[in-house]
C-alpha positions in Angstrom: -192.7 -248.0 175.7 -193.1 -246.9 179.3 -192.0 -243.4 180.2 -188.4 -243.2 181.4 -187.5 -240.9 184.2 -183.8 -239.9 183.9 -183.5 -239.6 187.6 -184.7 -243.2 188.0 -182.7 -244.4 185.1 -179.5 -243.1 186.8 -180.2 -245.2 189.8 -181.3 -248.3 188.0 -178.6 -248.3 185.3 -175.6 -247.0 187.3 -174.9 -244.5 184.5 -174.8 -241.1 186.2 -173.2 -237.7 185.9 -169.7 -237.2 187.3 -167.3 -234.3 186.9 -167.4 -234.6 183.1 -170.5 -236.1 181.6 -172.5 -239.3 182.2 -170.4 -242.5 182.6 -170.8 -246.1 183.5 -169.8 -249.7 182.7 -170.3 -250.6 179.0 -172.7 -253.3 180.1 -174.8 -250.6 181.8 -174.7 -248.3 178.8 -177.3 -250.1 176.8 -178.6 -248.5 173.6 -181.8 -247.6 175.6 -179.9 -245.8 178.3 -177.7 -243.9 175.8 -180.8 -242.9 173.7 -182.7 -241.8 176.8 -179.9 -239.5 177.9 -179.6 -238.1 174.4 -183.4 -237.4 174.1 -183.3 -235.8 177.6 -180.4 -233.6 176.6 -182.1 -232.4 173.5 -185.5 -231.9 175.2 -183.8 -229.9 177.9 -182.1 -227.6 175.3 -185.4 -227.2 173.5 -187.1 -226.1 176.7 -184.2 -223.6 177.1 -184.8 -222.1 173.6 -182.8 -224.3 171.2 -184.0 -223.7 167.7 -181.6 -225.8 165.6 -182.4 -229.3 164.5 -178.9 -230.5 164.0 -176.8 -232.7 166.4 -173.1 -233.4 165.9 -171.6 -236.7 167.2 -168.1 -238.1 167.6 -166.3 -240.6 169.7 -163.0 -242.0 171.0 -161.2 -245.3 170.1 -162.9 -247.6 172.7 -164.4 -250.8 171.2 -167.9 -249.8 172.5 -167.9 -246.3 171.0 -169.2 -247.1 167.5 -172.3 -248.8 168.9 -173.0 -246.0 171.4 -172.5 -243.4 168.7 -175.1 -245.2 166.6 -177.6 -245.2 169.5 -177.1 -241.5 170.1 -177.6 -240.7 166.4 -180.7 -242.9 166.2 -182.3 -241.2 169.2 -181.7 -237.8 167.7 -183.1 -238.8 164.3 -186.1 -240.2 166.1 -186.7 -236.7 167.4 -186.4 -235.2 163.9 -182.8 -234.0 164.1 -180.3 -234.1 161.3 -177.2 -235.9 162.6 -173.7 -235.2 161.4 -170.8 -237.4 162.4 -167.2 -236.2 162.9 -166.0 -239.7 163.3 -163.2 -240.2 165.7 -161.9 -236.8 166.7 -160.8 -235.0 169.9 -163.5 -233.8 172.2 -162.5 -230.1 171.8 -162.5 -230.4 168.0 -166.2 -231.6 168.2 -167.1 -228.9 170.6 -165.4 -226.2 168.4 -167.4 -227.4 165.4 -170.6 -227.3 167.4 -169.9 -223.8 168.7 -169.0 -222.6 165.2 -172.3 -223.8 163.8 -174.3 -222.9 167.0 -175.5 -226.5 167.5 -175.2 -229.1 170.3 -172.9 -232.1 170.3 -172.5 -235.5 172.0 -169.0 -237.0 172.4 -168.9 -240.7 173.2 -165.9 -241.1 175.5 -164.9 -242.4 178.8 -161.8 -240.2 178.7 -159.0 -241.9 180.7 -160.9 -244.6 182.5 -160.5 -248.3 181.4 -162.4 -249.5 178.3 -164.9 -251.6 180.2 -166.5 -248.2 180.8 -167.6 -245.4 178.5 -169.5 -242.1 178.7 -171.5 -239.3 177.0 -170.1 -235.8 177.1 -172.6 -233.1 176.1 -172.0 -229.6 174.8 -174.5 -226.9 174.0 -174.3 -224.5 171.1 -172.2 -222.2 173.4 -169.9 -224.8 175.1 -169.9 -227.4 177.9 -173.0 -228.1 179.8 -173.2 -226.5 183.2 -174.4 -228.0 186.5 -177.7 -226.3 185.8 -177.9 -228.1 182.5 -177.2 -231.4 184.2 -180.1 -230.8 186.6 -182.3 -230.0 183.7 -181.4 -233.2 181.9 -181.9 -235.3 185.0 -185.4 -233.7 185.5 -186.5 -235.0 182.1 -188.9 -237.8 181.5 -188.5 -239.6 178.1 -191.7 -240.8 176.4 -190.5 -242.0 173.0 -187.5 -244.0 171.9 -186.7 -246.2 168.9 -187.6 -249.9 169.6 -185.3 -251.9 171.7 -185.2 -255.6 172.7 -185.4 -257.1 176.2 -181.7 -256.3 176.8 -182.2 -252.6 175.9 -180.4 -252.9 172.5 -181.8 -251.4 169.3 -183.9 -253.8 167.3 -183.0 -252.1 164.0 -179.8 -250.1 164.4 -178.8 -247.8 161.6 -175.4 -246.9 160.4 -174.0 -243.5 161.1 -173.6 -241.0 158.2 -170.1 -240.9 156.7 -167.6 -238.9 158.8 -167.3 -235.2 158.1 -163.7 -233.9 158.6 -164.8 -230.3 159.2 -164.2 -230.6 163.0 -160.6 -231.7 162.6 -160.0 -229.0 160.0 -161.5 -226.3 162.1 -159.4 -227.4 165.1 -156.1 -227.5 163.3 -156.9 -224.1 161.6 -157.5 -222.6 165.0 -153.8 -223.0 165.9 -152.3 -222.4 162.5 -154.1 -219.1 162.3 -153.1 -218.0 165.8 -149.5 -219.2 165.9 -148.5 -219.3 162.2 -146.9 -222.1 160.2 -143.4 -221.5 161.5 -144.0 -221.5 165.2 -142.3 -224.8 165.9 -139.4 -224.6 163.4 -136.3 -226.1 164.9 -138.1 -228.3 167.3 -138.1 -232.1 167.4 -141.2 -233.6 169.0 -142.1 -237.1 170.0 -145.9 -237.7 169.9 -146.9 -240.5 172.2 -150.0 -241.6 170.5 -151.1 -244.8 172.4 -154.9 -245.0 171.7 -155.6 -241.2 171.9 -158.2 -240.2 169.4 -156.3 -237.1 168.4 -152.9 -238.8 167.8 -152.8 -238.4 164.0 -154.2 -234.9 164.2 -151.3 -233.8 166.6 -148.7 -235.3 164.2 -150.2 -233.5 161.2 -150.7 -230.2 163.1 -147.2 -230.0 164.6 -145.6 -230.9 161.3 -147.6 -228.1 159.6 -146.2 -225.7 162.2 -142.6 -226.6 161.3 -141.6 -229.2 163.8 -139.9 -232.5 163.1 -142.4 -235.0 164.5 -141.8 -238.7 165.5 -144.9 -240.8 166.2 -144.3 -243.1 169.3 -146.2 -245.9 171.0 -149.3 -246.0 168.8 -151.6 -248.8 169.9 -154.7 -250.5 168.5 -155.6 -251.7 172.0 -157.2 -249.0 174.2 -154.7 -247.7 176.8 -156.2 -245.9 179.8 -153.8 -243.0 180.1 -154.7 -240.7 183.0 -152.9 -237.4 182.8 -153.5 -236.8 186.5 -152.3 -240.2 187.7 -149.6 -241.1 185.2 -148.9 -244.9 185.0 -145.4 -246.2 185.9 -145.1 -247.6 182.4 -145.7 -244.2 180.9 -142.9 -242.8 183.0 -140.6 -245.6 181.8 -141.6 -245.1 178.2 -140.9 -241.3 178.3 -137.5 -241.9 179.9 -136.5 -244.6 177.3 -137.6 -242.4 174.4 -135.7 -239.3 175.8 -132.5 -241.3 176.3 -132.7 -242.8 172.8 -133.6 -239.6 170.9 -132.9 -235.9 171.1 -136.4 -234.5 171.5 -137.3 -230.9 172.5 -140.2 -232.5 174.3 -142.7 -235.4 174.3 -146.4 -234.6 173.9 -149.5 -236.7 174.3 -153.1 -236.6 175.5 -155.6 -238.8 177.3 -158.1 -241.0 175.4 -160.4 -238.4 174.0 -157.6 -235.9 173.6 -158.9 -233.1 175.7 -156.2 -233.3 178.5 -152.5 -232.9 177.7 -149.4 -234.8 178.7 -146.1 -232.9 178.2 -142.6 -234.0 179.1 -139.3 -232.1 179.0 -136.4 -233.2 177.0 -135.4 -235.6 179.7 -138.6 -237.5 179.6 -140.0 -236.0 182.8 -143.8 -235.5 182.6 -144.9 -232.1 183.9 -147.8 -231.9 186.2 -151.0 -230.5 184.7 -151.4 -227.8 187.3 -147.9 -226.6 186.5 -148.3 -226.6 182.7 -151.5 -224.6 183.3 -149.7 -221.8 185.1 -147.2 -221.5 182.3 -149.9 -221.6 179.6 -151.9 -218.8 181.4 -148.8 -216.7 181.7 -147.8 -217.2 178.1 -151.3 -216.1 177.0 -151.1 -212.9 179.2 -154.1 -213.9 181.4 -155.0 -211.6 184.3 -157.8 -213.9 185.6 -157.5 -217.6 186.2 -160.0 -220.1 187.5 -158.8 -223.4 188.9 -160.1 -226.2 191.1 -159.0 -226.2 194.8 -156.7 -229.2 194.2 -154.3 -227.2 191.9 -150.7 -226.1 192.9 -150.6 -222.9 194.9 -147.6 -221.7 192.9 -150.4 -220.1 190.8 -150.9 -217.4 193.5 -147.3 -217.5 194.7 -145.9 -216.7 191.2 -147.5 -213.2 191.4 -148.3 -213.3 187.7 -152.1 -213.0 187.9 -154.2 -210.3 189.4 -157.3 -212.5 189.9 -157.6 -216.2 190.9 -160.8 -218.1 191.6 -160.7 -221.5 193.3 -163.5 -223.9 192.6 -164.8 -227.4 193.1 -163.2 -230.1 190.9 -164.8 -230.4 187.5 -164.9 -228.4 184.3 -168.4 -227.0 184.9 -167.2 -225.4 188.1 -164.2 -223.9 186.4 -166.3 -222.5 183.6 -168.9 -221.1 186.0 -166.1 -219.0 187.7 -165.2 -217.2 184.5 -168.1 -214.6 184.9 -167.0 -214.1 188.5 -163.5 -213.2 187.3 -164.9 -210.8 184.7 -166.9 -209.0 187.4 -163.7 -208.6 189.4 -162.2 -206.7 186.4 -160.2 -209.5 184.7 -160.1 -209.0 180.9 -158.1 -212.0 179.7 -159.7 -214.9 181.5 -158.6 -218.6 181.3 -158.9 -221.7 183.4 -157.3 -225.1 183.9 -157.5 -228.3 185.9 -155.0 -230.4 187.7 -155.3 -232.9 184.8 -153.9 -230.3 182.5 -157.1 -229.5 180.5 -157.0 -225.8 179.6 -160.0 -223.4 178.9 -160.0 -220.0 177.2 -162.8 -217.7 177.9 -161.6 -214.5 176.3 -159.9 -213.7 172.9 -156.2 -213.9 173.7 -153.1 -212.4 172.0 -150.5 -215.0 170.9 -146.9 -213.7 170.6 -145.3 -215.4 167.5 -141.5 -216.1 167.1 -141.3 -213.5 164.2 -142.5 -210.7 166.5 -146.0 -210.5 165.1 -149.2 -211.3 167.1 -151.9 -213.8 166.5 -155.4 -214.0 168.1 -156.7 -217.1 169.8 -160.5 -217.2 169.9 -162.2 -218.6 173.1 -162.7 -222.3 173.5 -164.4 -222.9 176.8 -163.8 -226.6 177.0 -160.7 -228.7 177.9 -158.0 -228.3 175.3 -154.5 -229.9 175.3 -153.0 -228.3 172.1 -152.8 -224.8 173.6 -150.8 -226.3 176.5 -148.3 -228.1 174.2 -147.8 -225.0 172.1 -147.5 -222.5 175.0 -144.8 -224.5 176.8 -142.8 -225.0 173.5 -143.1 -221.3 172.7 -142.0 -220.3 176.2 -138.9 -222.4 175.9 -138.2 -220.7 172.6 -138.8 -217.3 174.1 -136.4 -217.9 176.9 -133.9 -219.8 174.7 -133.8 -222.6 177.1 -134.7 -226.3 177.3 -138.2 -227.1 178.7 -136.7 -228.5 181.9 -135.3 -225.0 182.7 -138.8 -223.4 182.8 -139.5 -224.8 186.3 -137.0 -222.3 187.7 -139.4 -219.5 186.9 -141.9 -220.8 189.5 -141.8 -221.0 193.3 -140.7 -224.4 194.6 -144.2 -225.9 195.2 -144.8 -229.5 194.0 -148.0 -231.5 193.7 -148.6 -235.2 193.3 -151.7 -237.3 193.0 -152.7 -241.0 193.2 -155.8 -243.2 193.6 -157.1 -246.3 195.2 -159.4 -248.0 192.8 -160.9 -250.3 195.4 -162.9 -247.5 197.2 -166.6 -247.5 196.5 -168.1 -244.0 196.5 -170.1 -244.6 199.7 -167.0 -245.9 201.5 -165.1 -242.8 200.5 -167.8 -240.5 201.6 -168.2 -242.1 205.0 -164.4 -241.8 205.5 -164.3 -238.1 204.7 -167.4 -237.4 206.8 -165.6 -239.0 209.8 -162.4 -237.0 209.3 -164.3 -233.8 208.7 -166.1 -234.2 212.0 -162.9 -234.4 214.0 -161.4 -231.5 216.0 -158.1 -230.1 214.5 -156.0 -231.8 217.2 -157.7 -235.2 216.6 -157.3 -234.8 212.8 -153.6 -233.9 213.3 -153.2 -237.1 215.4 -154.9 -239.2 212.8 -152.8 -237.7 209.9 -149.5 -237.7 211.7 -148.2 -234.7 209.7 -148.1 -232.0 212.4 -150.4 -229.2 213.4 -153.5 -228.7 211.2 -153.6 -225.1 209.9 -156.8 -225.2 207.9 -159.5 -227.5 206.5 -161.2 -226.9 203.2 -164.3 -228.9 202.2 -164.9 -227.1 198.9 -164.5 -230.6 197.3 -163.6 -233.5 199.4 -161.4 -232.8 202.4 -158.3 -230.6 201.9 -156.1 -230.4 204.9 -153.4 -227.7 205.1 -150.7 -228.1 207.8 -148.5 -225.6 209.6 -145.6 -227.1 207.7 -147.2 -225.7 204.4 -147.8 -229.3 203.3 -151.3 -230.2 202.0 -153.2 -233.5 201.9 -156.4 -233.7 199.9 -158.8 -236.7 199.8 -161.7 -236.8 197.4 -164.0 -239.5 195.9 -163.8 -239.7 192.1 -166.9 -238.2 190.5 -167.1 -241.0 187.8 -165.5 -244.2 189.1 -165.3 -246.2 192.4 -162.0 -244.8 193.5 -160.6 -242.5 196.1 -158.2 -239.8 194.9 -155.4 -238.3 196.9 -153.7 -235.0 196.1 -150.7 -233.6 197.9 -148.5 -230.5 197.9 -145.0 -230.0 199.4 -141.8 -228.2 198.8 -140.2 -231.1 196.9 -141.5 -233.6 194.4 -140.3 -236.6 196.4 -142.1 -235.3 199.5 -145.3 -234.7 197.6 -145.2 -238.3 196.4 -144.6 -239.5 199.9 -147.6 -237.6 201.1 -149.8 -239.2 198.5 -148.6 -242.7 199.6 -149.2 -241.7 203.2 -152.7 -240.3 202.5 -153.9 -243.4 200.7 -152.4 -245.7 203.4 -154.1 -243.6 206.0 -157.5 -243.8 204.2 -157.2 -247.6 203.8 -156.3 -248.0 207.5 -159.1 -245.9 208.7 -161.7 -247.5 206.4 -160.7 -250.9 207.6 -161.5 -249.9 211.1 -165.0 -248.7 210.2 
């Protein structure tokens, strides 16, 4: 075979790194492309000192996932690695297994995006890859792969080894050991499973912790549930289930089960950047890292001594943990607007019986800790989940997206807006005086009214995302609609 430059491969194939791994259309993710990425990942780790010859693989429920898992495994075997398969398990369960053994992992998942796309999510022996790791992978040139045909598909694909359930067991044990087997006694939970890879695991875990659990909405067809831009049908389903049943809460995740969905007893889904604040407070964190798009109630709550704001994407949140430690924070966590929660330090977990458990670090997105923290807070305060919102300042966020925006189109629009004087920008936006502009990630405009409008191209799909913050939920939603309409109008003029 000819040598394959990963940098060139990204351009030719359309499969490139976004905010969470390499993703692309399934038609672009040929066996050759997926194997090249896998070899580049392992070669990069070897150059950085990796000594193990074991790779763990797993995947989500997309139709394309089994084929891509086989390609990843065959590439690693070609390099002399032993491959162990966790089967279909949550991304954080695979990462935990890898960190426990001190070996790298590859999760085949496109997370929340439609199933005409898929992706590869890499973790090292110590956690998620960093931006420096991404650069190291992209710099690789691959010289040897298993034989492929003219379409880039394996000539002699091999079956994966039988699934090993160690990852799922370790993941469940993590929470049972920290919270105990009676943590959820007296609670009735609806688990909205759709096509989430961790749906059965959640049912089993929460039953093992004492809850009455009702599985809801399990689907054999892949459902692209985005925890940051919740679909109207998911709002309708939650309301219907809440009216029909007496649930303490509804819980769910996205496709690879690393981001949480959590609703109160009325079927109202909570925003991920609000559940993150409550989770951090429950865990006694004193240092919190979050992307710039997250709700400012984090600072306004007064609960945390150190807050670091970052670009959007888990590698940036994780990179800020050391910064918080240098500032003196001892209990460090992070979260994203999509709800994914990271733990950097060993943390104390208060149990209902008055004893204390210990939660070890898991520096990758995790939904289970969010579900448990909110349920335990409601227990602690002896109130329904809906009453927890009264503990926070009245700041509300909303988000939406336009899936017809090519990345280049979004970037041109934001460059135009960023080049305007504040008065011109205010005139374009029609939301009053501009107080500040932040270009940490995209364009975040703060107004004198304390409202916020934030536009940003997606890192892994041809869409423009809009985030907003206001003093009411309805107003935040209005701002999102206004922001997307503004973007479409300005782009049409270009």
